Structure formats: C-alpha cells, structure tokens
C-alpha positions as CSV (number, residue, x, y, z in Angstrom):
1,X,-33.6,6.3,43.4
2,X,-34.5,2.8,42.8
3,X,-34.4,1.1,46.2
4,X,-35.1,-1.9,48.0
5,X,-35.8,-2.3,51.7
6,X,-34.9,1.4,51.8
7,X,-31.4,0.9,50.1
8,X,-30.4,3.0,47.4
9,X,-29.5,0.0,44.8
10,X,-27.8,2.7,42.6
11,X,-25.5,4.4,45.2
12,X,-22.6,2.6,44.1
13,X,-23.2,3.5,40.4
14,X,-23.4,7.1,41.1
15,X,-20.4,7.3,43.2
16,X,-18.4,5.8,40.3
17,X,-19.5,8.4,37.6
18,X,-19.2,12.1,37.1
19,X,-22.2,12.8,35.2
20,X,-21.1,16.1,33.9
21,X,-18.5,14.1,31.8
22,X,-19.5,10.9,30.8
23,X,-22.7,10.4,28.5
24,X,-24.0,7.3,30.6
25,X,-27.6,7.8,31.7
26,X,-27.6,9.3,35.4
27,X,-28.9,7.2,38.3
28,X,-32.6,8.2,38.1
29,X,-35.9,6.5,39.4
30,X,-37.3,4.1,37.4
31,X,-40.5,2.2,38.0
32,X,-40.1,-2.0,37.2
33,X,-41.4,-1.9,33.6
34,X,-41.0,-5.6,32.6
35,X,-38.0,-8.4,32.2
36,X,-35.4,-6.8,29.6
37,X,-31.9,-8.1,29.2
38,X,-28.8,-6.5,27.4
39,X,-25.3,-7.4,26.8
40,X,-23.0,-4.8,25.8
41,X,-19.6,-5.3,24.7
42,X,-17.0,-2.9,26.5
43,X,-13.8,-2.2,25.6
44,X,-12.3,-0.8,28.8
45,X,-9.1,-1.5,30.3
46,X,-9.9,-5.5,29.0
47,X,-12.4,-5.9,26.9
48,X,-15.4,-8.0,28.3
49,X,-19.2,-8.4,27.9
50,X,-21.3,-6.6,30.5
51,X,-24.3,-9.2,30.9
52,X,-27.3,-7.3,32.6
53,X,-30.9,-8.5,33.7
54,X,-33.7,-6.0,34.8
55,X,-35.0,-6.9,38.0
56,X,-36.7,-4.6,40.6
57,X,-36.5,-1.4,38.9
58,X,-32.5,-1.8,37.9
59,X,-30.1,-3.9,35.9
60,X,-28.3,-6.6,37.9
61,X,-24.8,-6.9,36.3
62,X,-22.0,-9.0,35.7
63,X,-18.9,-8.5,33.5
64,X,-18.2,-11.9,31.3
65,X,-14.6,-11.8,30.6
66,X,-14.9,-14.1,27.6
67,X,-18.4,-13.5,26.9
68,X,-21.3,-15.7,26.8
69,X,-21.0,-19.5,25.1
70,X,-23.5,-22.0,23.7
71,X,-21.7,-24.6,24.4
72,X,-22.5,-25.8,28.1
73,X,-19.2,-27.4,28.7
74,X,-17.9,-23.7,29.1
75,X,-18.2,-22.1,32.3
76,X,-17.6,-18.3,32.0
77,X,-16.2,-16.1,34.9
78,X,-19.2,-13.5,35.7
79,X,-18.1,-10.8,38.3
80,X,-21.1,-9.6,39.8
81,X,-20.8,-5.4,39.4
82,X,-23.0,-2.5,40.4
83,X,-26.5,-2.3,39.9
84,X,-27.3,-0.2,36.6
85,X,-29.9,1.9,35.8
86,X,-32.9,0.9,33.4
87,X,-31.8,3.6,30.8
88,X,-28.5,2.1,30.9
89,X,-29.8,-0.8,28.4
90,X,-30.0,1.6,25.8
91,X,-26.2,3.1,26.0
92,X,-24.3,2.6,23.1
93,X,-21.4,5.0,22.9
94,X,-18.1,6.1,24.1
95,X,-17.1,6.4,27.9
96,X,-14.5,9.2,27.5
97,X,-10.7,8.9,28.5
98,X,-10.2,9.4,32.4
99,X,-13.7,8.1,33.1
100,X,-14.7,5.1,35.1
101,X,-15.1,2.4,32.4
102,X,-13.6,4.6,29.6
103,X,-14.0,3.2,26.2
104,X,-16.4,2.2,23.6
105,X,-19.8,0.4,24.3
106,X,-21.7,-1.8,22.4
107,X,-25.3,-3.0,22.4
108,X,-24.4,-6.6,21.3
109,X,-27.7,-8.6,22.1
110,X,-30.9,-7.7,23.8
111,X,-34.3,-8.8,24.6
112,X,-36.3,-10.4,27.5
113,X,-35.5,-12.9,29.9
114,X,-37.9,-15.3,32.3
115,X,-36.7,-16.8,35.6
116,X,-36.9,-20.2,36.2
117,X,-38.0,-20.3,39.8
118,X,-37.9,-17.2,42.1
119,X,-35.3,-14.7,41.2
120,X,-34.8,-13.5,44.4
121,X,-34.5,-16.7,46.1
122,X,-31.8,-17.6,43.3
123,X,-29.9,-14.6,43.6
124,X,-29.9,-15.1,47.3
125,X,-29.0,-19.0,47.3
126,X,-26.4,-18.0,44.4
127,X,-27.9,-20.5,41.7
128,X,-29.7,-17.9,39.5
129,X,-31.6,-20.0,36.5
130,X,-33.3,-18.4,34.1
131,X,-34.4,-18.3,30.1
132,X,-33.4,-15.7,27.6
133,X,-35.3,-14.7,24.3
134,X,-32.4,-12.0,22.6
135,X,-31.5,-11.6,19.1
136,X,-28.4,-13.5,19.4
137,X,-28.9,-15.9,22.4
138,X,-31.8,-17.7,23.2
139,X,-32.5,-20.6,25.5
140,X,-31.4,-21.7,29.1
141,X,-28.7,-20.1,31.2
142,X,-27.6,-20.8,34.9
143,X,-25.2,-18.0,37.1
144,X,-24.0,-19.9,39.7
145,X,-22.1,-18.1,42.5
146,X,-18.4,-19.2,43.5
147,X,-17.2,-19.6,46.9
148,X,-15.6,-16.4,48.2
149,X,-11.6,-16.6,48.6
150,X,-9.2,-14.4,50.2
151,X,-7.8,-13.3,47.4
152,X,-11.3,-12.2,45.8
153,X,-11.0,-9.1,48.3
154,X,-15.2,-8.9,48.5
155,X,-15.4,-9.5,44.8
156,X,-18.7,-11.5,44.0
157,X,-17.5,-14.1,41.3
158,X,-20.2,-16.4,39.6
159,X,-20.1,-18.7,36.6
160,X,-22.6,-18.3,33.7
161,X,-23.3,-21.7,31.9
162,X,-25.5,-22.3,29.2
163,X,-27.7,-25.1,29.6
164,X,-28.1,-28.0,27.1
165,X,-31.3,-27.3,25.2
166,X,-32.2,-26.8,21.5
167,X,-29.9,-23.4,21.4
168,X,-27.0,-25.2,22.7
169,X,-24.0,-26.1,20.2
170,X,-20.8,-28.0,21.4
171,X,-17.8,-25.4,20.5
172,X,-20.1,-22.6,19.3
173,X,-19.1,-19.2,20.5
174,X,-21.6,-16.3,19.4
175,X,-18.8,-13.9,20.5
176,X,-17.1,-15.1,17.8
177,X,-19.5,-14.9,15.4
178,X,-21.2,-11.6,15.7
179,X,-19.0,-8.8,16.1
180,X,-21.6,-5.6,15.2
181,X,-24.5,-4.2,17.5
182,X,-28.0,-5.6,17.1
183,X,-29.0,-1.9,17.4
184,X,-27.0,0.2,15.1
185,X,-25.2,-2.5,13.0
186,X,-21.9,-0.7,14.0
187,X,-18.4,-2.4,14.7
188,X,-16.5,-1.2,18.0
189,X,-14.0,1.3,15.2
190,X,-17.0,2.8,14.2
191,X,-18.6,3.3,17.8
192,X,-15.2,4.7,18.5
193,X,-14.9,7.1,15.9
194,X,-18.2,8.4,16.4
195,X,-19.7,7.2,13.2
196,X,-23.7,7.6,13.4
197,X,-23.5,8.2,16.7
198,X,-26.1,7.1,19.3
199,X,-24.8,7.9,22.8
200,X,-26.9,8.6,25.1
201,X,-27.1,12.3,26.8
202,X,-27.4,12.3,30.5
203,X,-29.8,15.2,30.6
204,X,-32.1,14.4,27.6
205,X,-31.5,10.8,26.7
206,X,-32.2,11.4,23.0
207,X,-30.1,9.5,19.9
208,X,-29.2,11.0,17.1
209,X,-29.6,10.1,13.2
210,X,-32.5,7.9,14.1
211,X,-33.5,7.2,10.3
212,X,-29.9,6.0,9.8
213,X,-29.8,3.9,13.1
214,X,-33.0,2.1,11.9
215,X,-31.8,1.6,8.7
216,X,-28.7,-0.2,9.5
217,X,-30.3,-2.2,12.3
218,X,-32.5,-3.7,9.7
219,X,-29.5,-4.7,8.1
220,X,-27.6,-6.0,11.1
221,X,-26.7,-9.5,11.1
222,X,-29.5,-12.1,12.4
223,X,-29.6,-13.9,15.7
224,X,-28.7,-17.7,15.7
225,X,-31.7,-20.0,14.4
226,X,-33.0,-22.8,16.5
227,X,-31.3,-25.6,16.3
228,X,-32.7,-29.3,15.9
229,X,-32.9,-30.9,19.2
230,X,-30.0,-33.3,20.3
C-alpha cells in the first residue's frame, strides 16, 4: 500500500469498496512516477467532476460539484475525498449499482501538473497553487481550503479557482463545451451502455478493443487552444 509516515493512504479507499464487485482498480502499492492529473466526470447520485492530482504515490482527490471553470470569478466547491491509487487515473467505465459511487465514469481530461511552491506546504496550509498541462485545461489554478463549520461534519471543503492568465476566459465553462472522453471519445451514455467498453479489471487492469479506442481518441474533440493575453 502507499504509505506516508507509516499511514496507509489508501485505507479509506479500500474500506469503501468491494473489489469482487466493482471494476475499479485495487489499492495496490505504486511507486511515485510523476505529476499526472486526471479529471473524471462521474454520474453517481449527483453528477460531479473528480479532480485528482498525483502526489506521494497516490491521487489526491476532490469532488468538484459543477466542474472546473476557466472564469477566475467562479469559485467552485471542491470537497476533498479519499486518496485514490494511481491506476485510477486510467479508469473509465461503470461502477455497478449498489456499490459505492455507482454510475458511469468518464476521463474528461488528463495531463500533467506542476506545483507552484512546495505542494506539501500548500496542502497543509490549505492554499495549493499549481499549473495544469492538459488536453482541455491549462494554466494556473489554486485550491483554497475553507474554514471548517459544524455542519460540514468533518468534511474538508475547498474552493477550486482559476487564476487570470492567457488560458482564462470570463464566462468560459469547459464542462459545457466538452461532453466526451479525451481517452475514448465516448459520451456518458455510451460508457453506460458499454459501447467499446474500456473498463479496468481489478485483477489484470487490461483494456478491451484497444485499436477502436485509439482510433476514437485520435478524432476526439481537441482541447482549448491558448487564448491571446488579456
């Protein structure tokens, strides 16, 4: 298991899932290999966007209710969730009914991220600044932890905010512009129906119909191009 200071970072992830029933990847030990990020659109009880940053061998995760914005005026609620294994960054498929988070999951964006400042200090302080290099999202963002309230019941609420730079755009909402997977080109309905299924196996983590998926990915909608400086 991925550990930090003797603590199992994936214990909560494991406790919430039955890997004999869900196709999600198991909580196996993984070596830190880089600075990947992934955003997964997830139609569970409520549709939201899971925002994940690779750090210390796991994916630090937040559930962003309305999804990321390119408008610096928008402060999007991002609820911190349990750490996920690195292999989860490649998961696209359907979590079965009755299981935790049941519903289709789409890889909405992926790429790499770089911290601005020390990431551990930013996480501890509740002010994590970073730069994204994705297919749809690029530029500088910040995650700011909100002051805890009694009604939060221990939940950590953060705000995901776009910084003003060449990629920012007033009123620009990429989640409204793009509604297909950057990995397979599929819609949520196609993922739900199992068309050209690309789910992970909890045992082998192999994907099906590789040639078809590569062809679709090559024709998927392109990401937002860099806008002129404002």
